[in-house]
C-alpha positions as CSV (number, residue, x, y, z in Angstrom):
1,M,3.6,-21.6,6.3
2,K,6.3,-20.0,8.6
3,G,3.6,-19.4,11.1
4,L,2.5,-23.0,11.2
5,V,6.5,-24.2,11.4
6,K,6.6,-22.0,14.4
7,V,3.7,-23.5,15.9
8,V,4.9,-27.1,15.7
9,A,8.4,-26.1,16.8
10,T,6.8,-24.3,20.2
11,V,4.6,-27.1,20.7
12,F,7.5,-30.0,20.2
13,V,9.5,-27.3,22.8
14,M,6.7,-27.4,25.5
15,V,6.2,-31.2,25.4
16,V,9.9,-31.8,25.6
17,A,10.1,-29.6,28.7
18,V,6.8,-30.9,30.4
19,F,8.2,-34.4,29.9
20,S,11.7,-33.4,31.3
21,V,10.0,-32.1,34.4
22,F,8.2,-35.2,34.8
23,F,11.3,-37.1,34.4
24,I,13.0,-35.1,36.9
25,E,10.0,-35.4,39.4
26,S,10.3,-38.9,39.1
27,T,13.8,-39.3,39.8
28,N,13.5,-37.0,42.6
29,N,10.7,-39.3,44.1
30,K,13.1,-42.3,44.1
31,K,15.8,-40.3,45.7
32,S,13.6,-39.5,48.6
33,A,12.6,-43.0,49.4
34,E,15.1,-45.7,50.4
35,Q,13.5,-48.3,49.2
36,T,10.7,-49.3,46.8
37,I,8.2,-52.3,46.7
38,D,6.9,-53.0,43.1
39,E,5.5,-56.5,43.8
40,W,2.4,-57.8,45.7
41,Q,-0.7,-60.0,45.8
42,V,-4.3,-59.2,45.1
43,L,-7.3,-61.1,46.4
44,W,-10.7,-60.5,44.7
45,T,-14.1,-60.6,47.0
46,D,-17.7,-60.2,46.2
47,H,-18.4,-58.3,49.3
48,F,-16.3,-55.9,51.5
49,D,-15.7,-56.8,55.1
50,P,-13.4,-54.7,56.9
51,G,-13.9,-57.0,60.0
52,M,-11.8,-59.9,58.1
53,T,-9.1,-61.0,60.3
54,V,-5.2,-61.4,58.9
55,E,-5.8,-65.3,60.0
56,Q,-8.8,-65.6,57.6
57,L,-7.2,-63.8,54.7
58,E,-4.2,-66.2,55.1
59,K,-6.5,-69.3,54.5
60,E,-7.5,-67.8,51.0
61,N,-5.8,-69.6,48.0
62,D,-7.1,-67.2,45.3
63,W,-4.5,-64.7,45.8
64,I,-2.8,-63.1,42.5
65,N,1.0,-62.2,42.0
66,V,1.0,-58.3,40.6
67,R,3.7,-56.3,39.6
68,S,3.7,-52.5,39.5
69,D,4.0,-52.2,35.9
70,N,0.9,-54.3,35.5
71,K,-1.6,-52.6,37.8
72,A,-5.0,-52.5,35.9
73,L,-6.1,-56.1,36.6
74,A,-9.3,-57.3,35.0
75,R,-12.3,-57.5,37.6
76,P,-14.0,-60.8,37.9
77,E,-17.6,-60.8,37.7
78,G,-19.4,-59.7,40.8
79,A,-16.2,-58.6,42.5
80,V,-16.7,-55.5,44.6
81,S,-13.4,-55.2,46.5
82,Q,-9.8,-56.5,46.7
83,W,-7.5,-57.1,49.3
84,V,-3.8,-56.4,49.0
85,R,-0.9,-58.4,50.7
86,I,2.3,-56.6,50.5
87,K,5.5,-58.1,52.3
88,A,7.3,-55.5,54.4
89,P,10.9,-55.1,53.0
90,V,14.0,-56.0,54.5
91,N,15.2,-53.3,57.1
92,S,11.9,-51.6,57.0
93,E,11.8,-51.5,60.7
94,G,11.2,-47.8,61.9
95,K,10.5,-46.7,58.1
96,A,7.3,-45.2,57.0
97,I,5.6,-46.4,53.8
98,L,3.9,-44.0,51.4
99,F,1.2,-45.3,48.8
100,K,1.2,-42.4,46.3
101,K,-1.9,-43.5,44.5
102,I,-4.7,-46.0,45.6
103,Y,-8.1,-46.0,43.7
104,G,-10.8,-46.9,46.2
105,Y,-13.6,-45.4,48.5
106,D,-13.1,-47.5,51.3
107,I,-9.6,-48.4,52.5
108,I,-8.3,-50.2,55.5
109,A,-4.8,-51.3,56.5
110,K,-4.0,-54.1,58.9
111,Q,-0.7,-55.6,60.0
112,G,-0.9,-58.7,62.4
113,D,-3.9,-57.9,64.7
114,H,-3.7,-54.3,64.5
115,K,-5.6,-52.1,62.3
116,I,-3.0,-49.2,61.3
117,Y,-5.3,-47.0,58.9
118,E,-8.8,-46.8,57.7
119,S,-10.6,-44.3,55.2
120,H,-14.1,-44.1,54.3
121,R,-15.7,-41.8,51.8
122,E,-19.3,-41.1,50.9
123,Y,-18.6,-38.9,48.0
124,K,-17.6,-40.3,44.3
125,Y,-13.7,-39.5,44.4
126,G,-11.4,-42.7,44.5
127,V,-8.0,-41.5,44.2
128,N,-6.1,-41.7,47.8
129,V,-2.7,-41.1,48.9
130,V,-1.7,-42.9,51.9
131,L,1.1,-42.5,54.4
132,L,1.7,-45.3,57.3
133,P,3.8,-43.8,59.7
134,S,6.9,-45.7,61.2
135,D,5.9,-46.4,64.5
136,S,2.8,-48.5,63.3
137,I,4.9,-50.9,61.1
138,N,7.1,-53.8,61.9
139,K,9.1,-55.8,59.3
140,E,7.8,-59.3,60.1
141,D,4.3,-59.5,59.1
142,P,2.9,-58.5,55.9
143,I,0.6,-55.5,55.2
144,Y,-2.9,-56.2,54.2
145,L,-5.2,-53.7,52.4
146,G,-8.8,-53.8,51.9
147,I,-10.1,-51.5,49.1
148,R,-13.8,-51.1,47.8
149,S,-14.6,-49.1,44.8
150,P,-17.2,-50.1,41.8
151,V,-15.0,-48.4,39.3
152,R,-11.4,-48.1,39.5
153,I,-9.7,-50.1,42.4
154,G,-6.1,-51.0,43.3
155,I,-2.4,-49.6,44.0
156,Q,-1.7,-47.7,41.0
157,S,1.9,-46.7,41.9
158,E,5.3,-48.0,43.3
159,V,5.2,-48.2,47.0
160,Y,7.9,-46.2,48.6
161,V,9.6,-47.1,51.7
162,G,11.7,-44.6,53.7
163,D,12.0,-41.8,56.5
164,F,8.6,-40.7,57.4
165,Y,9.7,-36.7,56.7
166,K,11.3,-37.3,53.8
167,L,8.2,-39.3,52.1
168,H,6.0,-36.7,53.7
169,N,7.8,-33.7,52.1
170,M,7.8,-35.7,48.7
171,Y,4.0,-36.2,49.1
172,V,3.4,-32.7,49.7
173,K,5.7,-31.3,46.9
174,N,4.1,-33.4,44.3
175,S,0.8,-32.0,45.1
176,L,2.2,-28.3,45.6
177,S,2.0,-27.4,42.2
178,D,-1.4,-27.9,41.7
179,F,-2.4,-25.6,44.5
180,I,0.2,-23.1,43.5
181,I,-1.0,-22.8,40.0
182,G,-4.6,-23.0,40.6
183,S,-4.5,-20.6,43.5
184,S,-2.7,-18.3,41.2
185,L,-5.4,-18.7,38.5
186,M,-8.2,-18.0,40.9
187,F,-6.5,-14.7,42.2
188,I,-6.2,-13.4,38.9
189,A,-9.5,-14.4,37.5
190,F,-11.3,-12.6,40.6
191,T,-8.9,-9.5,40.1
192,M,-10.2,-9.5,36.6
193,L,-13.7,-9.9,37.6
194,I,-13.4,-6.7,39.5
195,C,-12.1,-4.8,36.7
196,A,-14.8,-6.0,34.4
197,I,-17.3,-3.4,36.4
198,F,-15.6,-0.7,34.4
199,L,-15.9,-2.1,31.1
200,N,-18.8,-1.4,28.8
201,S,-21.3,-4.2,27.7
202,E,-19.5,-4.8,24.4
203,Y,-16.3,-5.6,26.0
204,A,-17.5,-6.8,29.5
205,A,-19.0,-10.0,28.0
206,T,-15.9,-11.2,26.4
207,W,-13.9,-10.3,29.5
208,V,-16.0,-12.0,32.2
209,S,-15.8,-15.1,29.8
210,L,-12.3,-15.1,29.8
211,C,-12.6,-14.7,33.8
212,L,-14.9,-17.7,34.0
213,V,-12.3,-19.9,31.9
214,I,-9.6,-18.8,34.2
215,L,-11.4,-19.1,37.3
216,S,-12.8,-22.6,36.2
217,C,-9.3,-23.7,35.2
218,G,-8.0,-22.8,38.7
219,F,-10.9,-24.7,40.7
220,I,-10.1,-27.7,38.6
221,M,-6.5,-27.9,39.4
222,I,-7.1,-27.5,43.2
223,T,-10.2,-29.9,43.3
224,Y,-8.5,-32.6,41.0
225,S,-5.8,-32.8,43.5
226,S,-5.9,-36.1,45.7
227,F,-3.9,-33.9,48.2
228,L,-7.1,-32.1,49.2
229,Y,-9.2,-35.1,49.6
230,S,-6.2,-37.0,51.7
231,T,-5.5,-34.0,53.9
232,Y,-9.1,-32.3,54.4
233,G,-11.2,-35.3,53.5
234,E,-14.3,-34.2,55.4
235,Y,-15.1,-31.7,52.8
236,G,-14.6,-33.9,50.0
237,S,-18.3,-33.9,48.7
238,I,-18.1,-29.9,48.4
239,Y,-14.6,-30.3,46.1
240,V,-16.5,-33.1,43.7
241,I,-19.1,-30.6,43.0
242,L,-17.1,-27.6,42.7
243,F,-15.0,-29.9,40.2
244,D,-17.9,-30.7,38.2
245,L,-19.4,-27.4,38.1
246,S,-16.1,-25.8,37.3
247,L,-16.0,-28.2,34.5
248,F,-19.6,-27.3,33.2
249,I,-18.7,-23.8,33.3
250,L,-15.3,-24.0,31.6
251,L,-16.5,-25.5,28.1
252,P,-19.4,-23.0,27.0
253,S,-17.2,-20.2,28.4
254,F,-14.2,-21.4,26.6
255,S,-16.4,-21.3,23.3
256,F,-18.0,-18.1,23.9
257,F,-14.6,-16.3,24.4
258,F,-13.4,-18.1,21.0
259,E,-16.4,-16.9,19.2
260,K,-16.2,-13.3,20.4
261,V,-12.0,-12.8,20.0
262,I,-11.5,-15.2,17.0
263,G,-15.0,-15.6,15.0
264,S,-17.9,-18.0,14.9
265,G,-16.5,-20.3,12.4
266,Y,-17.6,-22.2,9.3
267,R,-21.6,-21.5,9.2
268,S,-21.5,-20.4,12.7
269,L,-20.5,-23.7,13.7
270,I,-18.9,-22.4,17.0
271,R,-22.2,-20.4,17.9
272,K,-24.0,-23.7,17.5
273,F,-21.8,-25.6,19.3
274,R,-21.7,-23.7,22.4
275,T,-25.5,-23.4,22.5
276,F,-25.2,-27.2,22.6
277,Q,-22.6,-27.1,25.3
278,I,-24.8,-24.7,27.5
279,G,-27.6,-27.1,27.1
280,Y,-25.5,-30.1,28.1
281,S,-24.1,-28.5,30.8
282,L,-27.4,-27.7,32.3
283,L,-28.4,-31.1,31.9
284,C,-25.4,-32.4,33.6
285,T,-26.0,-29.7,36.4
286,A,-29.6,-31.2,36.8
287,L,-28.6,-34.9,37.1
288,M,-25.8,-33.6,39.5
289,L,-28.5,-32.2,41.8
290,I,-30.8,-35.3,41.5
291,N,-27.6,-37.6,42.4
292,I,-27.1,-35.3,45.4
293,F,-30.5,-35.2,46.7
294,T,-31.1,-39.1,45.6
295,H,-27.8,-40.0,47.7
296,N,-26.3,-41.3,44.7
297,H,-28.9,-43.5,43.2
298,I,-28.3,-42.5,39.8
299,Y,-24.5,-42.1,40.1
300,D,-23.8,-44.6,37.1
301,L,-26.1,-42.3,34.9
302,Y,-24.5,-39.2,36.0
303,R,-21.1,-40.5,35.8
304,I,-21.6,-41.6,32.0
305,A,-22.8,-38.0,31.2
306,S,-20.4,-35.9,33.5
307,A,-17.1,-38.0,32.5
308,T,-17.6,-40.5,29.6
309,L,-19.8,-38.4,27.3
310,L,-18.4,-35.0,28.5
311,G,-14.8,-36.2,27.7
312,L,-16.0,-37.0,24.3
313,I,-17.4,-33.7,23.9
314,M,-14.4,-31.9,25.0
315,M,-12.3,-34.1,22.4
316,V,-14.6,-32.7,19.8
317,Q,-14.4,-29.3,21.0
318,F,-10.7,-29.2,21.0
319,I,-10.6,-30.7,17.5
320,I,-13.3,-27.8,16.1
321,L,-11.8,-25.1,17.8
322,I,-8.0,-25.7,16.7
323,T,-9.3,-26.1,13.1
324,T,-11.1,-23.0,13.2
325,A,-8.2,-21.0,14.7
326,I,-5.7,-22.4,12.3
327,F,-8.3,-21.5,9.6
328,Y,-8.5,-17.8,11.0
329,A,-4.8,-17.9,11.3
330,K,-4.1,-18.7,7.7
331,R,-6.5,-15.6,6.5
332,G,-4.0,-13.5,8.6
333,S,-5.8,-13.2,11.9
334,K,-2.9,-12.5,14.6
335,E,-5.2,-13.3,17.4
336,A,-6.1,-16.7,15.9
337,L,-2.3,-17.5,15.4
338,I,-1.6,-16.8,18.9
339,F,-4.8,-18.7,20.2
340,S,-3.5,-21.6,17.9
341,V,0.1,-21.6,19.4
342,G,-1.2,-21.8,23.1
343,F,-4.1,-24.1,22.3
344,A,-2.0,-26.4,20.2
345,I,0.3,-27.0,23.4
346,F,-3.1,-27.5,25.4
347,A,-4.3,-29.9,22.6
348,V,-1.5,-32.0,22.3
349,L,-1.3,-32.4,26.1
350,G,-4.9,-32.5,26.8
351,L,-5.9,-34.9,23.9
352,G,-3.0,-37.1,24.2
353,E,-3.8,-37.8,28.0
354,L,-7.4,-38.2,27.0
355,F,-6.9,-40.8,24.7
356,W,-4.3,-42.5,27.0
357,F,-7.2,-42.1,29.9
358,Y,-9.4,-44.1,27.9
359,L,-7.0,-46.4,26.4
360,K,-5.9,-47.4,30.0
361,A,-9.6,-47.9,30.7
362,E,-9.6,-45.0,33.1
363,Y,-6.6,-46.2,35.3
364,Y,-4.8,-43.2,34.6
365,D,-4.8,-39.8,36.4
366,L,-4.5,-36.5,34.2
367,F,-1.8,-34.4,35.2
368,L,0.1,-33.1,31.9
369,W,-2.9,-31.0,30.7
370,K,-2.5,-28.6,33.8
371,W,0.8,-27.2,32.0
372,G,-1.1,-26.9,28.9
373,V,-3.9,-25.0,30.5
374,V,-1.1,-22.5,31.7
375,S,0.2,-22.4,28.4
376,F,-2.9,-21.7,26.9
377,L,-4.3,-19.1,29.3
378,I,-1.2,-17.2,28.9
379,S,-2.1,-17.0,25.2
380,L,-5.8,-16.0,26.0
381,I,-4.7,-13.1,28.3
382,V,-2.1,-12.0,25.4
383,I,-5.1,-11.9,22.9
384,M,-6.9,-9.9,25.4
385,G,-4.3,-7.7,26.0
386,K,-3.4,-7.2,22.2
387,R,-7.0,-6.5,21.6
388,F,-7.6,-3.7,24.5
389,A,-4.2,-2.1,23.0
390,R,-5.8,-2.1,19.5
391,N,-8.8,-0.7,20.9
392,H,-6.7,2.0,22.7
393,E,-5.0,2.8,19.5
394,Q,-8.3,3.1,17.8
395,I,-9.6,5.5,20.7
396,V,-6.3,7.7,20.2
397,E,-7.0,7.6,16.5
398,Y,-10.7,8.6,16.8
399,S,-9.7,11.3,19.3
400,R,-7.3,12.7,16.8
401,Q,-9.9,12.8,14.0
402,L,-12.5,14.1,16.3
403,E,-10.2,17.1,17.5
404,M,-9.4,17.5,13.8
405,F,-12.9,17.4,12.6
406,N,-13.8,20.0,15.5
407,N,-11.0,22.2,14.1
408,E,-12.4,22.0,10.7
409,L,-16.0,22.8,12.2
410,Q,-14.6,26.0,13.8
411,R,-12.8,26.7,10.6
412,S,-16.1,26.5,8.5
413,E,-18.2,28.5,11.1
414,K,-15.6,31.2,11.0
415,M,-15.4,31.0,7.2
416,E,-18.9,31.3,7.3
417,I,-19.2,34.5,9.3
418,I,-16.5,36.0,7.4
419,S,-18.2,35.3,3.9
420,E,-21.6,37.0,5.2
421,L,-19.5,39.9,6.7
422,A,-17.2,40.2,3.6
423,A,-20.3,40.2,1.2
424,S,-22.2,43.0,3.4
425,V,-19.2,45.2,3.7
426,A,-18.1,45.0,0.1
427,H,-21.8,45.8,-1.0
428,E,-22.1,48.9,1.5
429,V,-18.5,50.0,0.9
430,R,-17.9,49.7,-2.8
431,N,-20.5,52.4,-3.8
432,P,-19.4,55.3,-1.7
433,L,-15.7,54.5,-2.8
434,Q,-16.9,54.6,-6.4
435,V,-18.4,57.9,-5.8
436,T,-15.5,59.3,-4.1
437,R,-13.1,58.2,-6.8
438,G,-15.4,59.8,-9.4
439,F,-15.1,63.2,-7.7
440,L,-11.4,63.0,-7.1
441,Q,-10.8,62.1,-10.8
442,L,-12.8,65.5,-11.6
443,L,-10.7,67.3,-9.3
444,S,-7.5,66.0,-10.8
445,E,-8.6,67.0,-14.4
446,K,-9.0,70.6,-13.4
447,N,-6.6,70.8,-10.6
448,S,-3.1,72.6,-10.6
449,S,0.0,70.6,-11.1
450,S,0.9,71.0,-7.4
451,N,-1.7,69.2,-6.2
452,Q,-1.8,66.5,-8.8
453,L,0.7,64.0,-6.8
454,Y,-1.7,64.1,-3.9
455,L,-4.6,63.4,-6.0
456,N,-2.9,60.8,-7.9
457,M,-1.7,58.8,-4.2
458,A,-5.5,59.1,-3.5
459,L,-6.6,57.4,-6.3
460,D,-4.2,54.7,-6.1
461,E,-5.1,54.1,-2.4
462,L,-8.9,53.9,-3.6
463,D,-7.9,51.5,-6.3
464,R,-5.8,49.4,-3.6
465,A,-9.1,49.6,-1.6
466,A,-11.1,48.6,-4.3
467,L,-8.8,45.3,-4.9
468,I,-9.3,44.3,-1.4
469,I,-12.9,44.5,-1.5
470,T,-12.8,42.6,-4.9
471,D,-10.9,40.0,-2.9
472,F,-13.5,40.2,-0.4
473,L,-16.2,39.5,-2.7
474,T,-14.4,36.4,-4.4
475,F,-13.8,35.2,-0.9
476,A,-17.6,35.7,0.1
477,K,-18.7,34.1,-3.5
478,P,-16.1,32.0,-4.9
479,E,-18.4,30.5,-7.6
480,A,-18.9,33.7,-9.7
481,G,-17.3,33.0,-13.1
482,K,-17.9,30.8,-16.3
483,V,-17.4,27.1,-15.9
484,T,-15.8,25.4,-18.7
485,T,-13.1,22.7,-19.5
486,L,-9.8,24.4,-19.0
487,N,-6.3,23.0,-20.6
488,V,-4.0,23.3,-17.6
489,L,-1.1,23.9,-20.0
490,E,-3.0,26.6,-22.1
491,E,-3.8,28.1,-18.6
492,F,-0.4,28.0,-17.1
493,I,1.1,29.8,-20.3
494,H,-1.0,32.9,-19.8
495,I,-0.1,32.9,-16.3
496,E,3.7,32.6,-16.9
497,G,3.3,35.5,-19.3
498,I,1.5,37.6,-16.8
499,L,4.3,37.0,-14.0
500,M,7.4,36.9,-16.0
501,P,8.0,40.6,-15.6
502,L,7.9,40.2,-12.0
503,V,10.2,37.1,-11.8
504,N,12.8,38.7,-13.8
505,L,12.6,42.2,-11.5
506,Q,13.2,39.4,-8.7
507,G,16.2,38.0,-10.5
508,G,14.5,34.6,-10.7
509,K,13.2,32.1,-13.4
510,I,10.3,30.3,-14.0
511,T,10.3,26.8,-15.6
512,V,7.2,24.9,-16.6
513,H,6.6,21.1,-17.5
514,I,3.0,20.4,-17.9
515,P,1.7,17.7,-20.6
516,S,-1.0,19.2,-23.2
517,D,-3.4,16.5,-22.4
518,L,-4.3,17.5,-19.0
519,H,-8.1,19.2,-18.4
520,I,-9.9,20.1,-15.6
521,R,-13.4,21.8,-15.0
522,G,-13.4,25.4,-13.6
523,S,-13.5,29.0,-14.3
524,S,-10.7,30.3,-16.1
525,S,-10.4,33.7,-14.2
526,K,-10.5,31.9,-10.9
527,F,-8.0,29.3,-11.7
528,K,-5.6,32.0,-12.9
529,Q,-6.3,34.5,-10.0
530,A,-5.6,31.3,-7.5
531,F,-2.1,30.4,-9.1
532,I,-1.3,34.0,-9.7
533,N,-1.6,34.3,-5.9
534,I,0.3,31.2,-5.0
535,I,3.4,32.0,-7.6
536,K,3.6,35.6,-6.3
537,N,4.1,34.3,-3.0
538,S,6.9,32.1,-4.2
539,I,8.4,35.0,-6.4
540,E,8.2,37.2,-3.3
541,A,10.2,34.5,-1.1
542,L,12.9,34.3,-3.9
543,D,16.7,35.6,-3.3
544,V,18.6,36.4,-6.2
545,D,19.1,33.3,-8.6
546,G,15.9,31.9,-7.2
547,E,13.8,29.3,-9.5
548,I,10.3,28.2,-9.5
549,E,9.4,25.1,-11.1
550,I,6.0,24.0,-12.1
551,W,5.0,20.7,-13.1
552,A,1.9,18.5,-13.5
553,H,0.8,15.1,-14.0
554,G,-2.6,12.8,-14.0
555,D,-3.1,9.8,-11.9
556,N,-6.4,7.8,-10.7
557,G,-8.6,10.3,-12.1
558,K,-6.8,13.4,-10.7
559,V,-4.8,16.1,-12.1
560,Y,-1.8,16.8,-9.7
561,I,0.0,20.7,-10.2
562,H,3.1,21.2,-8.1
563,I,4.8,24.7,-7.6
564,K,8.3,24.7,-6.1
565,D,10.4,27.2,-5.0
566,N,14.2,28.0,-3.4
567,G,13.1,30.5,-1.5
568,E,13.3,31.3,2.0
569,G,10.7,28.7,3.3
570,M,8.6,28.8,6.3
571,D,8.9,27.0,9.7
572,P,6.2,24.6,11.1
573,G,4.0,27.3,13.0
574,V,3.5,29.6,10.0
575,L,3.0,26.5,7.5
576,A,0.2,25.5,9.9
577,R,-1.7,29.0,9.9
578,L,-1.9,29.6,6.1
579,G,-5.2,30.2,5.0
580,E,-6.4,31.7,8.3
581,P,-8.3,34.9,7.9
582,Y,-5.9,37.9,8.2
583,F,-2.8,35.9,8.8
584,S,0.4,36.8,6.7
585,N,4.1,36.8,7.2
586,K,4.3,39.9,4.9
587,T,4.6,43.4,6.3
588,K,1.9,44.7,4.5
589,G,0.2,41.7,4.0
590,T,-4.1,41.2,4.4
591,G,-3.8,37.3,4.1
592,L,-7.0,37.7,2.1
593,G,-4.8,36.3,-1.2
594,L,-4.4,32.9,0.3
595,M,-7.9,33.0,1.8
596,V,-9.3,33.6,-1.8
597,T,-7.0,30.9,-3.3
598,F,-8.2,28.2,-0.6
599,R,-12.0,29.1,-1.4
600,I,-11.4,29.0,-5.2
601,I,-9.7,25.6,-5.0
602,E,-12.3,24.3,-2.7
603,V,-15.2,25.6,-5.1
604,M,-13.6,23.6,-7.8
605,Q,-13.4,20.5,-5.7
606,G,-9.7,20.7,-5.4
607,K,-7.4,20.1,-2.8
608,I,-4.0,22.0,-1.7
609,S,-1.1,21.2,0.6
610,F,2.0,22.9,1.6
611,T,5.5,21.6,2.4
612,S,8.2,23.7,3.4
613,T,11.7,24.0,5.3
614,K,13.2,27.2,6.7
615,G,16.0,28.3,4.5
616,V,15.5,25.5,1.8
617,G,12.2,26.1,0.0
618,T,8.4,25.5,-0.2
619,E,6.5,23.2,-2.6
620,V,2.7,23.7,-2.9
621,C,0.6,20.2,-4.5
622,V,-3.2,21.4,-5.8
623,S,-5.1,18.4,-7.2
624,F,-8.2,18.8,-9.2
625,P,-10.9,15.9,-10.6
626,S,-9.6,15.3,-14.2
627,V,-11.8,15.5,-17.4
628,I,-11.1,13.1,-20.3
629,I,-11.5,14.9,-23.8
C-alpha cells in the first residue's frame, strides 16, 4: 500500500511539473510577441486554386468568423481546402508574423497582388510552422492563406506579431527540446548497442530490446517535430517513413523487454500480445511499402492501420502492461515497482493525450508524452542497471562458493592421500614395533636396576608411537566401532569422569548441563575419543581458575553440543587452519588429535565449528542428527 501511495504521489508531482513547464513556455511565447491575433475569417472551397486573386476572394460572401479558441471547424461536405483572411493588426508595419501551427499539405500566403509564401508537400505530414518576414508585410491589406488538406486543416494556434528575430528565436526554442532529448536518446541507444557485443546471448536480447526502445523513442521525438519539416522540408518523406518505422519497432520491443525483465503476465498474456504486435507491425510495414510504391493510392487504408487502429492498440498495451506491473509489484518485485512508477508517469501523460487527441477529432498535437517517455526510459535504465548489479553480486557469490568448493576438494584429495598413507604406514610399522617392545620387556625383566630407567623410557616412547599409529588408523578408518543409539548425557558423564583429574591438575573446573532426552547414532568409543580430544585442548588452554562449560540442546531434528572455555583463545590465522594435517599450535603436538576428531564427527554425519577470540576463549559447536526414542 505504501508503495502504491508513493507511485501516485510521484505521478502527481511529475504531472504538475510538466504542466508548470508548459505554462511557463506559453507565458514566454506571449512575452516574445508584441501582439497576438485571435480572430480571422475562413472560406471553404471544393477545389484548391493557388491562382485565385485577392479580388476574386473578396467577392466571396461565405466567409465564416473564427476565434482562436474555436479552431476545429466542421468541414462542409465536398470541401477540400479553405482560405483564411487575417486583418493585419494596427502598428504591424515592419513586423513579422508567426503562425505557430497550421494543418495543411499545400499552403500559399498572399497580400494584395503579392505572393509572400508558398509550400507544397508530397508526403503526408500536415503540421506547418510559417514565419512571414517583416519586409513582405504591410499594414494596409489583409493577409490571405490558402490551405489544402484532406484531413486536419486550418490555423491551430494564436497568430503572433512582433520583431522577426524574437519570433524566430521563440520558434526555434519551442522545437529545441525535442532535438536535444531525441538526439540524446539516440546517442545513448547507439552506445548501448555497441556494448551489447560483449554480452552473452541471455542478456543481449533484453539489452538490445531496451536499446531499440530508446532508439525508437529518439527517432519519434525528432521526426514528430514540425521544426524539422519546416526547416528541411525536402527530406520530409524520409522523416515520415522513419517515424512510422520507429513506432512499429517500439511497441513489440517494449513488450519484449517487459516480458524478459518483469514477466509474461497472467497466462502469458504479454507474450501473446507481443506476438500479435509483431504481426501487426509487419502488416503496417507492408502497407507502408505498398503505399509508397503506389504513390499514396492506399493512403486512407494505411492511415487507419498506422494511426487510428495503432493508437487504440497502444492504449490497450498501456493498460495491460501497467496492470501486470502493479500485479508483480504487489508480489514483491522491485523491478516491477520501479517500472510501475516510470510507466505510471508515461501512461498518465500518454493515455491522457491520446484520449484528448481523439476527443478533439485529431486536432491536437501530442507533446506531453515526450516528458513521460524520458521519465519512463530512466526507470527502464534503472531496472536494467539493477539487474546487472544483482547479476554481478551473484557472480561474486558464485566465485566465492567456487573457491570454497575448490578448497574443499583440495582438502578432500589431501585427506584421501593421507588416509591411504596412514593405513599403509600403520600396518607396516605396528608389527615391528610390537616385536621390539616384546624384546625390550623381556630385557627389562632380566636386566639390572641400573639400566631399568632407560628401558622404561624406551617402552614409554614405543607406547607413544603406538598411540600415534592408533590415531593414524582411526583417521584412515574412522568407521571402525560398533554403531548404536547413544544417550548424550550418559556419554558425557563418562567423559567428565575421565577428564576431571586432568582439569583439577590445571586448577579449573567443568560444568555440564545436558538434558537426558538427547540421543544420536554412533560409536560410543569414537564419540568419547572425539570429545576427549576437544575438551583436552580446552583444558590445556586454561589458566588458573579456568572454566569449561558444556551444554546441549535439540532443535529441528539436530542435537547441538557446545563446549566453551575461557582460556587463551586463538587468532583468526590459527582458527582457519584447525584440522589441517600436521598443524598444531602446541610445542609437541602433531595435529593428529583434531584430524581424528574431524573425521569421527564427519563419519557420524555431524558438523563442527569453532569461534574464538584471542585472550577471551574458544567455543566449539558440534551438531549431529538426533534420534527419537
